N, C-alpha and C positions, 0 to 999 in steps of 0.2 A: 336642662333635663333630657335625657334620653329615654325611650320607651322601648318596651318589648310587651309580647303577649302572653299571658299565663295559659296554663293547659286548658282552662275553662272558657278562655277567650276573653277574660278581663284584661284592660290596657293598664300596664303598671309603668310606673316612672323609677329611674334611678339617676343619681348624678355621680360624676367621676370627677375627683380632685385630686392633686398632688402629683407625685412622681415616685417611680420605683415599680417593684412588683404589686400587683393588685392585692388589696385586702378588702374583703367582702364584709361590710359592717351592718348588722341587723338591729335597727333602732328598737327602744322600747315604747311603752305607752299602752295600747298603740295611739302613736301620735306622729305629726310630720317629723320627719327625720332631720329637719333644719336645726333640731336642739343640739344635734351632734357637733354642729360646726364643723372644725377640722381636726376635731379631737386633741385640741391642746398644741396643734402642731405636728401631729404625727404625718401629715403630709409631705413632711422633710424626708421622710423614710419610707413611705408607702403611697401608692395610689389608691385612694379610699374609694369603693365602690359602694354607695349608700343607696338603698332601695327605700322608696316609700312603700310602706306596707299598703295592701289593698283598702281602699276606702279612706287611706289619709294621705294629706300632702297633695302632689299631683296625681295620684293614682286613683283609677276609677273606682266607683263602687260596684260591687259584683251583684249580678243578677240573684244569686243565692246567699242570703246572709249566714247560711251555715258555713259558708267557706271563710268566714272570719276566725274560725277556730284555730287555735294555735297549732294543732297538729297538721291542719289542712294548709297552713302557710309554709309548711315545709316545702310543698311542692312548687310554690313561687321562687323559694331559693333556689331549687334545683333548675327550674327554668331559666333563671338568671345565670347560673353558673353556665348551662348549656349555650345561651345567648352569647355569653362572653368568649366562648370556645375554650374554656379552661377545663382541662382534665381533672386537675385538683385545686383546691382553692384554701387559702388562709381565711379563716372565718372568725369575726369578732362579733359577740353578742352583748348589748348593754340592757340590763335591767329586765323587762319582761321578754326582750329581744333573745335574751340568754335562753329562755325556755325554747324558743324557736331553733336556736343554733345547737343546743344540745340534742334536740329531737332529730334535727337534720344529721348530726354525728352518729345518732345511734341507727338512724335508717341508711345513710350512705356513708360508713365510715371510710371506704376506700376513696372517697373523694375529698377528705379533709386531710390536708398537709399539717396545719396547725390550728388550734381552737384557743381563742382568748374569751374569756368569760369575765366582763367588767361589772362589778356591783350587781351581780346576777339574781335575777328573779329565781325563786326556788320551787315553784310549783311543780314543774316537771319532774323533779326528783322526789317530790312528797316531804319536803321540809317545811314544818310550820313554825313560826317564831312566836314564842310565849310572849303575852303582853309584858310579864315582868322584866324581860329582857329589854324590850324596848324602852320601858320607863327607866330602868337602870341606866341605859346608854344615854338617855335623854337628860338625866340628872347631871351629868358630866357638863351640861352647857349652863348650868345654874347661874354662872356668874354673867351671862350676857343679857343686854336690857330687854330683849324681846322675849325672854325666858317665861316668865309667869304666865302671860296670856297663852303662849304657845304650848306649855306644859298642862294648862288647865284644859285646853282644847285636846290634846292628846290623851288625857286620863278620861274625858267624856267619851272619845272614841273607842276607847278600850274597854270601857265598861258599857256601853251601847247607850248612853244618854244623849250622845251628841254627834255630829257629823260635819264639824267645820274644819274641812281640809285646808281651805287657805289659810287659817290660823296656825296649822303646823308647819307651813312650808319652810320656815327657817331651819327646821331640823334636816331637811334634806341637803343642805350646803354646809361646807366647813367654815364657811364666812357668810353671813347674811348681810352683805354690802350691796351698793347699788347695781352692781354687775350681776349678783346672784337675782336680785329682784327682777331685773330685765329678763333674765334668762328663764325665771320661773313663768313670767307672764306670757313668753312667747312659746313656751314648750308643753301646755296643757292640751291634752286631748280633746279634739274637737267633733269626734264622730262618736256618740254614745252607743251606736249600734255595733261599731267595731270593738269597743271596749267591753261591752256585754258578751259579745259573741267569741271573743278571744278564749275565755275560759269556760266555755259552756260544757254541757256533760259530753265526756268522751275525749276533751282535749288532751287528757294526760294520763299517761300510762307509767306512773313511777317506778314500780318495780322492774319493768321491762328497760326502762330507760336507764335506771341505775346499773343493771346488768350489762347494758350495752357500752355504757362509760367505763366499766371496770375491764372491758376487753379492748377497749379503743387503744390501737397502738400509738397514735399521734400525740404529741406532746400537747399539755393543756395549761393555760394560763389561768388562774382563779384569783382575780383581783379584787380585793374588798376594801372599803373606806373605814377607817378607824371609827368614825362617828356616824356611820350610816345607819339610819333606823329602819329604811326599807329591807336592807340587807346586812343585818349586823355580822361583824367579823365571826362570832362564835357560830352563827348558823351557816354562813358560807365556808367555814371549816368542814362542816358536814358534807358538803358537796365535793370539797377537794379530796376528802378521804376516799370518795368512792371512785376516784380517777386513777388509773394505773400509772400514769406518768404526769403528775400535777407539780405546778410551781405556784406556791400560794403566798403571794405578798399582800401585806395589809399597809396600805398608804397612810402615814401618820397625818392627823388633823383633817382627813378627806371625809366628805359626806357621799351622797349618792352620785354626784358628778366629778369624780376625781381630777378629770382633764381641766376643770376650771379652778378647784382649789389649789392646784399646785401642777401647773402644765408641765414644767420641766421635769418634775419627778416622775408625772405619769408617762411621758413620751419616752423617757429613758428606761422605764421599766417594761413598757411594751416593745420598744424597739429591740432591747436586749433580748428579750424571749423570742421575737420574730427572726433576729440574726440579720445577716447582710441581705440587701436586696437582691433579688434574683430577676430584675427586670432584663 
């Protein structure tokens, strides 16, 4: 781990792995960035610069909990860019981290060379996913042995009678195998204050963010997983539609972590978008 100091004095950590030109990867959660791993082997094409968001992983907890807010995290990404000495960055955001990435692109468009949004969270652009969409997508997994219990828990969450998020975990993966179970166990957020603060009042200005994305001159990859209940392809398509220069692939058979479900396909898609290394 390498450390740098945020504008408010919080000590933040980031790891650097791989080879080639740098790709700054914003994790979701907010959770320890270790769950991203090497993004399925993307390290063969890019040097991944992966920060631990404040209050997660090896990064310190801030003195002011209000700085956990999604829009405030943009300042940490900008501080990391400056720390790295990069005029422009290739930026990737996964899940909730995509909310940070799109707000960074909206605020600092001249700093973004390329933007990759992987199974993105959609709160920053104001897209809500109806319960019926999630349920319909979930029913496609009805042939899998874990389905009855997981689907019952999902229905209970959607109608407000339950909150057993552990029971629905198989839906986040294209394959609920031992590797997926290990990944899930290791990737759960462990700082409730950071999770609660991320979406606090004022964290998102969807209309302004959508307008900024429409003006963004940089190419944008918006990658959805075919089976992803968190960010269903039909909803992610709405985000892609607001981007002036968007590429919108849907990875077959993938859930919320497409680099685990089919690493070769994921890496080929992202590497093709990023193009040749400029190390």
